[in-house]
N, C-alpha and C positions, 0 to 999 in steps of 0.2 A: 615810561619813566623807570620801571624796574630794570629794563634792559640797559638804559643809560647808566644807572648806578652800578650794575654788574660790570659793564665795560670799563667804567672809571676805576673800579676796584682792581680788575685784572691788569689794567694798564699801570696803575700805581705799584702793584705787586711785581710786575715784570721790570719796571724801572728800578725798584728797590733791589731786586735780585741781580740785575745787571751791574749794579754798583758794588756788589760783594765779590771780593777776591777769593775768599775761602769759606768753607762751611761754618767755621767759627765766627767769621764776620757776619754771615747770614743769620746765625743764631742771635748774635748781639743786636742786629738790626731788628729782628722780630721781637726780641725782648723789649727794646726801646719803644717799638710801636705799641706793644701791649701796655706798657707803662703809661703812654700818652692816652690811650683809650681809658684806662682806669682813672687817670686824673680828670678827664672830661666827664666821667660818669659820676664823680663826687659832687 
């Protein structure tokens, strides 16, 4: 189970990074991801 979750996380991270054209774009994507996690934590 733990391995499956880790694999899904790495796959999602790779897909997200593949969609970024610049480092600025990557930073914005990571920021949006963090905001979504914070919203879910509330």
